[in-house]
Steps between C-alpha positions, in 0.01 A plus 500: 500500500655377175851632542776461247772253589831456324514257213738238644304444823177479296665251262614276787169529686306413186696176464455389860136605528413287196698205635340537844146525367548188292674293768265607778185458293600155378596379847188633671289358217667163551410517869138558401517209256638277776222601738239424234645155427676574169861432412694801634810477279299469180281791610809707585644440154169592336458813714850616414413502131167672561646772726781606267317793337354615832845507656619731221193725542555519876869579456447792262239649729176374354393849395483696179818694583700269276269563206508874569881499496507309171244738351704798613807345345331448164308825471738741670827343386622397843662173402671474837163418659429229243835334560458523876155339495618231260789412731272494806260263322795287387626486861155393623481232232843374608384481862187311399705258290737445792202419721364251245844340473527461877151347520588265214815393686305446822215303348693306232182505289697547180658154535288232336534136594 
């Protein structure tokens, strides 16, 4: 079931999956905060920070395949796999950061009065 896909589509998907997980999780969490009587925008901002690492994990697949590829790169000299996994993780981190930035813009929580 785990088929190989080309690097560029995986790179782009990694970015958007991380951004989508973060944006969707923060917005749905804010809806739950609203329904429970809390401040939704403050909760959304807090959830965005808390979900950052989970968005990256979801984007890279959430399995040990990434660690296996890095191990194979170190022990068998396949540096191409190490670079590929590093770039996929970097893409996911960029997507998560984009999601946090969008949530920060929406909530304006970073502006103090």
